[in-house]
C-alpha positions in Angstrom: -92.8 -10.8 -48.4 -90.7 -12.3 -45.4 -91.3 -14.6 -42.8 -92.7 -12.5 -40.4 -95.1 -10.3 -42.6 -96.3 -14.1 -43.9 -97.3 -15.2 -40.8 -99.1 -12.4 -39.7 -100.7 -11.4 -42.7 -101.7 -14.5 -42.6 -105.7 -15.1 -41.8 -108.5 -17.2 -42.8 -111.1 -15.2 -45.1 -114.1 -16.6 -46.1 -115.1 -14.0 -48.8 -113.4 -15.2 -52.0 -113.8 -14.2 -55.4 -115.0 -16.8 -58.0 -112.6 -16.9 -60.4 -110.2 -19.6 -59.5 -105.9 -19.3 -58.8 -104.0 -21.0 -62.2 -103.2 -23.8 -61.5 -99.3 -23.4 -61.4 -100.1 -20.7 -58.7 -101.1 -23.5 -56.8 -98.8 -26.2 -57.8 -96.1 -23.8 -56.0 -98.0 -22.9 -53.4 -98.3 -27.5 -52.5 -94.5 -27.3 -53.4 -93.8 -25.2 -50.9 -96.1 -26.9 -48.8 -93.6 -29.7 -48.5 -91.2 -28.7 -47.1 -92.6 -29.2 -44.4 -91.1 -31.3 -41.0 -91.0 -34.0 -41.4 -89.1 -37.0 -39.4 -88.1 -40.0 -40.9 -89.0 -38.6 -44.6 -92.1 -40.9 -44.5 -93.9 -37.8 -46.8 -97.6 -38.4 -45.4 -99.1 -35.8 -47.0 -101.9 -36.6 -49.7 -102.9 -34.1 -51.8 -106.6 -33.1 -53.8 -107.1 -29.8 -55.6 -110.9 -29.7 -56.8 -113.0 -27.2 -58.6 -115.5 -27.3 -60.8 -117.8 -30.5 -61.2 -115.1 -32.4 -58.8 -116.1 -30.3 -56.0 -119.8 -29.8 -56.7 -119.8 -33.7 -56.8 -118.0 -34.1 -53.8 -120.7 -30.9 -52.3 -123.5 -33.7 -53.4 -122.4 -36.5 -51.6 -122.0 -35.3 -47.7 -125.8 -33.2 -48.2 -127.1 -36.1 -49.9 -125.4 -38.2 -47.2 -126.1 -35.8 -44.6 -130.0 -36.3 -46.1 -129.8 -40.5 -45.2 -128.7 -39.7 -42.3 -130.7 -36.8 -40.4 -134.1 -36.8 -39.8 -136.8 -36.2 -41.9 -139.0 -34.2 -39.4 -136.8 -32.5 -37.2 -137.3 -28.5 -38.4 -133.3 -28.2 -38.2 -132.2 -30.8 -41.2 -133.0 -29.4 -44.1 -131.2 -26.3 -43.7 -128.5 -28.5 -42.7 -128.8 -30.1 -45.5 -129.4 -26.6 -48.2 -126.0 -26.0 -45.7 -123.9 -29.6 -46.5 -124.2 -28.8 -50.2 -123.5 -25.2 -50.7 -120.7 -24.8 -49.3 -117.3 -27.0 -51.0 -119.0 -24.0 -53.6 -118.2 -20.7 -51.3 -114.4 -21.3 -53.5 -113.8 -21.1 -56.4 -111.3 -24.5 -55.1 -111.0 -26.5 -52.6 -108.0 -28.5 -52.1 -108.1 -31.2 -49.5 -105.3 -32.6 -47.6 -104.7 -35.7 -46.1 -102.7 -37.8 -43.9 -101.2 -42.0 -45.5 -102.0 -44.1 -42.2 -99.2 -45.4 -40.0 -100.0 -48.7 -38.4 -97.3 -47.4 -35.6 -98.8 -45.0 -32.7 -95.8 -42.9 -33.1 -95.0 -42.2 -36.9 -98.6 -41.2 -36.7 -98.6 -38.9 -34.4 -95.8 -37.3 -35.9 -96.7 -38.0 -39.8 -100.6 -36.1 -38.5 -97.8 -33.4 -37.1 -96.8 -32.8 -40.7 -98.8 -32.9 -42.5 -100.3 -30.2 -40.0 -96.6 -28.0 -40.6 -97.6 -28.8 -44.4 -100.5 -27.9 -44.6 -98.8 -24.6 -42.4 -96.7 -23.2 -45.5 -99.3 -23.9 -48.2 -101.0 -20.6 -46.3 -97.9 -19.2 -45.8 -97.3 -19.5 -50.2 -101.2 -18.7 -51.2 -100.7 -15.9 -49.0 -97.5 -15.5 -50.2 -99.1 -15.6 -53.9 -101.4 -12.7 -53.0 -103.5 -15.4 -52.1 -106.7 -15.9 -49.5 -107.3 -19.7 -48.2 -109.3 -20.8 -44.5 -109.3 -23.9 -43.4 -112.2 -26.3 -42.9 -112.0 -29.1 -40.5 -115.4 -30.9 -39.2 -117.3 -33.5 -40.2 -116.0 -33.7 -43.4 -112.9 -35.4 -42.4 -114.4 -38.1 -40.7 -116.9 -39.0 -43.5 -115.6 -42.1 -45.5 -117.9 -41.8 -49.3 -115.4 -38.6 -48.8 -112.2 -40.5 -48.5 -113.6 -43.2 -51.2 -114.4 -39.5 -53.7 -110.5 -38.7 -53.1 -109.6 -43.3 -53.6 -108.2 -43.0 -49.7 -107.6 -45.4 -47.6 -110.2 -45.6 -45.0 -107.5 -45.9 -42.3 -106.2 -42.1 -44.3 -106.8 -39.0 -42.6 -108.0 -36.5 -43.9 -106.9 -32.8 -42.0 -108.0 -30.6 -44.3 -110.8 -29.4 -46.9 -108.8 -26.1 -47.9 -111.4 -23.4 -49.3 -107.9 -21.7 -51.8 -108.9 -18.6 -53.9 -108.8 -14.2 -54.2 -110.3 -12.3 -51.7 -113.1 -9.4 -51.9 -112.1 -6.7 -52.5 -114.7 -6.2 -49.5 -112.8 -8.1 -46.9 -111.4 -4.9 -44.5 -107.7 -5.7 -42.9 -107.1 -7.5 -40.4 -108.0 -6.1 -36.8 -107.1 -8.7 -34.1 -104.8 -8.8 -31.6 -103.1 -11.2 -30.1 -101.9 -12.4 -26.9 -98.9 -12.4 -26.5 -97.2 -16.2 -26.4 -97.1 -17.9 -22.8 -93.2 -18.4 -22.0 -90.9 -19.8 -18.9 -87.0 -18.6 -20.0 -85.8 -21.9 -17.5 -81.7 -22.5 -17.1 -81.5 -18.5 -18.9 -79.1 -15.6 -16.7 -81.0 -12.5 -16.5 -78.6 -11.2 -19.3 -79.1 -13.8 -21.7 
């Protein structure tokens, strides 16, 4: 698969089968991801691959945290807690991608950009393997309990939870269209 086909063909897919990809395929995907651009070669990315009991324990921990914070008399609380308890089970494998924090603000921003590039590489490599991904962010990225569960420093940043699996056969072709990129050509002659 050439890079243009991979970029245009990759999309976020929610419908995944219960079958987990092989550990070898996941390792190939992660090893490909770290070829992302990275100023000063700080290699700030970390990957935690969850499945089975570990995935379920993390989901339960998130639900417990929400339960302790939400108003039990609020009718919206119960669905939020139920959703949190099963959220990570929507995928047979979850790769938590995180960034090692730098106290230097310039390095920290560059490292965040590098980890985002690595995450895109991971998703493109998964697509090349015939696998599906979905990049999830949100409040779980900031939960101290999630960082503790993964053994991260509290300063470290969870960049996303990548749902990874085999696409459901029910997933149809991608029909989305993108607007042309907003490009301004400066210093170019008409014939260039």
